[in-house]
N, C-alpha and C positions, 0 to 999 in steps of 0.2 A: 343326205349324206353325199359328200363329194370326195373323189380321189384326186389328190393334188400331186403334181410332179415338181421336184426341185429343179431349178434351172440356174445356170451360171449367170450372174449379173455383175459384170466387171470382175473384181477380185473377190466378190462375195457369192453367196448362194441365196436364192430367194424363191418365193412361192407366188404364183399368179392365182388370185382368187377369181373364180367364175362370177359372172354378173349376178347369178341367183344367190350366191353366198353374200356378195356385197349388198344386195337388196335386203336380204334377211337381217344382216347386221346393221343396215341403214348407214353405211359408210361409203365413201368414195375416195378418189385420189386425193392425197394430202392429209386425210384423217389419220388419227392415231388409233392403234389397236394395242391392248394390253394382253400380255401372255401370263396366265395364272396357272401355276402348277397345282394339281390336285392329286389325290391318291390314285385316281383312275387315269391320269395323263395330264394333258394341258388343255386350257380353254382360251380361246381368242375372244375378247370382248372389247367393245368401244368404251365401256364404263370403267373409269378409274376406281379400283377397289378402295383406295383411301377416301375418295370423295363419297363413294357409296356408303361407307361406314359413318362418315360425318353426317350425311343426310339422314341416315337411320337414327342416329343419336338426336339430331335436331327434331325429327318427327316425334320421337318418344318424349322429348321435353315439351314440345307444343301440345301433345295429347295430355300429358300429366298436368300441365299448368295452363290449360285452355282458359279457365275462368279468369285467372290472374292476368294473362296476356290480353284478354278482352277488355278488362278494366284499364290496363295501362294504355291500350290503344285509343281510349276516349279522350 
């Protein structure tokens, strides 16, 4: 857990993330973070929630139709 301080950056307000947090998120300067609102607060994640849902659906389809996809791949 880290305590972050809000800082003025030009006409905006920003947060500087410590190296430990960046390493844990596996992100660096120029990467995108997504803010997701939950019932408990907000979550910062490098994973796009829309893409995560699409990947989940794709994995489900591949699992259900594994034999068919193997035949089609030949």
